C-alpha positions in Angstrom: 3.9 -49.2 10.3 4.0 -47.8 6.7 1.9 -44.5 6.3 -0.4 -44.7 3.5 -1.3 -41.5 1.4 -5.0 -40.9 1.8 -7.0 -38.5 -0.5 -7.2 -36.1 2.4 -3.5 -36.0 3.0 -2.8 -35.5 -0.7 -5.4 -32.7 -0.9 -3.8 -30.9 2.2 -0.3 -31.3 0.6 -1.6 -30.0 -2.8 -3.3 -27.1 -0.9 -0.1 -26.2 0.9 1.9 -26.3 -2.4 -0.8 -24.3 -4.1 -0.5 -21.6 -1.4 3.2 -21.4 -1.5 3.2 -21.0 -5.3 0.4 -18.4 -5.1 2.4 -16.4 -2.6 5.3 -16.0 -4.9 2.9 -15.1 -7.8 1.7 -12.2 -6.0 3.3 -9.2 -7.6 4.9 -7.5 -4.4 6.4 -11.0 -3.5 8.3 -11.6 -6.7 9.2 -7.9 -6.8 10.9 -8.0 -3.4 12.6 -11.5 -4.1 14.0 -10.2 -7.4 15.2 -6.8 -6.0 16.9 -8.6 -3.2 18.6 -11.0 -5.4 19.8 -8.3 -7.8 21.1 -6.0 -5.0 23.0 -8.9 -3.3 24.6 -9.8 -6.7 25.6 -6.3 -7.2 27.1 -6.0 -3.7 29.1 -9.2 -4.2 30.5 -8.2 -7.6 31.4 -4.7 -6.3 33.4 -6.3 -3.5 35.2 -8.6 -5.9 36.1 -5.7 -8.1 37.2 -3.4 -5.4 41.1 -3.8 -5.9 41.0 -4.7 -9.6 42.4 -2.6 -12.5 40.3 -1.2 -15.3 40.0 -4.3 -17.4 39.2 -6.5 -14.5 36.6 -4.1 -13.2 35.0 -3.9 -16.6 34.8 -7.6 -16.9 33.3 -8.0 -13.4 30.8 -5.2 -14.2 29.6 -7.1 -17.3 29.5 -10.3 -15.4 27.6 -8.8 -12.7 25.2 -7.2 -15.1 24.7 -10.6 -16.8 23.9 -12.2 -13.4 21.4 -9.4 -12.7 19.6 -10.2 -16.1 19.4 -13.9 -15.3 18.0 -13.2 -11.8 15.4 -10.9 -13.4 14.6 -13.5 -16.1 14.4 -16.3 -13.5 12.0 -14.3 -11.2 9.7 -13.4 -14.0 9.7 -16.7 -15.6 9.3 -19.1 -12.5 7.8 -16.8 -9.8 5.8 -14.2 -11.6 4.9 -17.1 -14.2 4.9 -14.6 -17.1 6.6 -14.3 -20.6 9.5 -11.9 -20.7 9.2 -10.2 -24.0 11.1 -7.1 -22.7 14.3 -9.1 -22.7 14.5 -10.6 -26.1 18.0 -11.2 -27.2 17.3 -10.8 -30.8 17.9 -8.1 -33.5 15.5 -5.8 -31.8 17.7 -5.7 -28.6 20.6 -4.1 -30.7 18.4 -1.5 -32.3 16.8 -0.7 -28.8 20.3 -0.1 -27.3 21.4 2.1 -30.1 18.1 4.0 -29.9 18.6 4.4 -26.1 22.2 5.5 -26.5 21.0 8.4 -29.0 18.2 9.5 -26.6 20.4 9.4 -23.6 23.4 11.3 -25.3 21.1 13.9 -26.8 19.2 14.6 -23.6 22.5 15.3 -21.7 24.4 17.2 -24.5 21.3 19.4 -25.0 20.8 20.0 -21.3 24.5 20.9 -20.8 24.6 23.0 -23.8 21.6 25.2 -22.9 23.2 25.7 -19.3 26.5 26.7 -21.0 24.7 29.2 -23.2 23.1 30.6 -20.1 26.6 31.2 -18.5 26.0 28.4 -15.9 28.9 26.1 -16.8 32.2 26.5 -18.4 34.5 23.6 -19.3 38.3 23.0 -19.4 40.2 19.9 -20.6 41.4 18.2 -17.6 44.6 16.9 -19.3 44.1 13.5 -17.6 45.1 10.2 -18.9 41.8 9.3 -20.8 41.8 5.7 -19.9 42.2 6.3 -16.2 39.0 8.4 -16.4 36.9 6.5 -19.0 37.1 3.0 -17.8 36.0 3.7 -14.1 33.1 5.9 -15.3 31.9 3.1 -17.6 32.2 0.5 -14.9 30.1 2.5 -12.5 27.5 3.5 -15.0 27.0 -0.1 -16.2 26.3 -1.2 -12.7 24.0 1.7 -12.0 22.0 1.3 -15.3 21.5 -2.4 -14.9 20.7 -2.6 -11.3 18.4 0.5 -11.2 16.5 -0.2 -14.3 15.9 -3.9 -13.5 14.7 -3.1 -10.0 12.6 0.1 -10.7 11.4 -0.2 -14.3 11.6 -4.0 -14.6 10.4 -5.4 -11.3 8.7 -2.5 -9.4 7.1 -1.0 -12.4 5.5 -4.1 -13.7 4.5 -5.3 -10.2 2.8 -2.1 -9.4 1.3 -1.9 -12.9 -0.2 -5.4 -12.5 -2.0 -4.3 -9.2 -2.9 -0.8 -10.1 -2.3 0.0 -13.8 0.3 1.9 -15.7 -0.4 5.5 -14.3 -0.1 4.3 -10.7 3.2 2.4 -11.6 4.5 5.5 -13.2 3.6 7.8 -10.2 4.9 5.4 -7.6 8.3 4.3 -9.2 9.1 8.0 -10.0 8.5 9.1 -6.4 10.5 6.0 -5.1 13.4 6.9 -7.4 13.6 10.4 -6.3 13.4 9.3 -2.7 16.2 6.8 -3.3 18.5 9.6 -4.3 17.9 11.8 -1.3 20.8 10.1 0.6 23.3 11.3 -2.2 25.9 13.9 -1.6 24.5 17.5 -1.9 20.8 16.1 -2.1 18.0 18.4 -1.3 14.1 18.0 -1.5 14.3 19.7 -4.9 17.0 17.5 -6.1 14.9 14.4 -5.1 11.8 15.9 -6.9 13.8 16.8 -10.0 15.2 13.1 -10.2 11.7 11.9 -9.8 10.6 13.9 -12.7 13.4 13.9 -15.2 14.6 10.2 -14.5 11.6 8.5 -12.8 9.0 10.0 -15.3 11.3 9.9 -18.4 12.6 6.4 -17.9 9.1 5.2 -16.9 7.6 6.8 -19.9 10.4 5.2 -22.0 9.6 1.7 -20.7 5.8 2.2 -21.4 6.7 3.3 -24.9 9.1 0.6 -26.0 8.2 -2.1 -23.4 12.0 -3.0 -23.7 14.6 -3.3 -20.9 17.5 -2.8 -23.3 16.2 0.6 -24.4 15.9 2.0 -20.8 19.2 0.5 -19.6 21.1 2.1 -22.7 19.3 5.3 -22.1 20.4 5.3 -18.4 23.9 4.2 -19.1 24.7 6.9 -21.7 23.0 9.5 -19.5 25.3 8.8 -16.6 28.5 8.0 -18.8 28.3 11.3 -20.8 27.6 13.3 -17.6 30.6 11.7 -15.9 32.9 12.2 -18.7 32.1 15.9 -18.8 33.1 16.0 -15.2 29.7 17.0 -14.0 28.6 15.3 -10.6 26.2 12.4 -11.3 23.3 12.7 -8.9 25.6 14.2 -6.3 28.5 12.0 -6.8 31.6 14.0 -8.1 33.7 12.1 -10.5 36.9 13.0 -12.3 36.0 13.5 -15.9 37.7 14.4 -19.1 36.9 18.0 -18.3 36.7 20.2 -15.2 33.6 22.1 -15.0 33.3 25.5 -13.3 29.8 26.4 -12.0 29.1 30.0 -12.4 25.3 30.3 -12.5 22.4 30.1 -10.0 21.7 26.7 -8.4 18.4 26.3 -10.1 20.1 26.7 -13.4 23.2 24.6 -12.7 22.0 22.1 -10.0 24.8 23.2 -7.6 26.8 20.5 -5.8 24.1 17.9 -6.8 25.0 18.3 -10.4 22.9 18.5 -13.7 20.0 16.5 -12.4 19.1 19.2 -10.0 18.9 21.8 -12.8 15.6 23.1 -14.1 16.7 22.6 -17.6 16.9 18.8 -17.8 13.7 18.7 -15.8 11.9 20.7 -18.6 13.6 18.7 -21.5 12.7 15.4 -19.9 9.1 16.4 -19.9 9.3 17.5 -23.5 10.5 14.1 -24.2 8.4 12.1 -21.8 5.0 13.4 -22.9 5.3 12.3 -26.5 6.7 8.9 -25.4 3.4 8.6 -23.2 1.3 9.6 -26.2 3.1 7.0 -28.4 2.7 4.4 -25.7 -1.1 5.0 -25.6 -1.3 4.8 -29.3 0.5 1.4 -29.4 -1.9 0.1 -26.7 1.0 -0.1 -24.2 -0.9 1.4 -21.2 -2.5 -1.0 -18.8 -5.4 0.0 -16.7 -6.7 -1.6 -13.4 -8.1 -5.0 -14.0 -7.7 -4.8 -17.7 -5.0 -5.6 -20.2 -3.1 -3.2 -22.3 -5.3 -0.5 -24.1 
């Protein structure tokens, strides 16, 4: 016998579909789906590039970054059901990338220079083949910048912000970012706290100010790249750079085995940069408060 659709059946089916859609519109749901998708894509591309030479690794890193962007856009557009102005591929994206590069470069060079002036670091040219050093650092920095920023400032920040406002999002993502680095080589509680402040707060403030993914990805990329090229461990990960660095000062000044991020100098400088960013964000109406829109 042929089954006919009654109004009750259609209502139940519609209710089930509505619940399914509503589940993925809940901020924590689309945050987790997006984060899982980006992580899996990153793992897959890392495995594919494992035995490749420099050019192949760079191409796969760019491809992996593009896939991560597509996953982020898909989640925001079709699960979160929101516009994605932070990903505009127009003239503004280029200017935001350049601006982020300037901020990231200046931040690391200024922090390093102060430590050198305080007799904490001394550098010597490593006499390495430049290309054998530069390309691996760029490849690693690309993956870290795209994956970490899309997950922490893109997905997690905006999910928490939607539920509890900008200040809660800034606080929690900064803490999570610091905790995520506690498993790195040479990490200490202070190292995790310093990462939470200088990276979590600075990058979160940068996103609130610009409301643009390209700015924070660029800032993060140039931060890691310049640090790696100088031969300084990046968040505890030693990397052969263009220079060899001799650490001669106290751990609080130099960061010790964890590297520059565990130094008090970039912590202070990051706050000097982040506070004006937050003031500018407030002035532009970019802060979101609980159950309210941006103010």
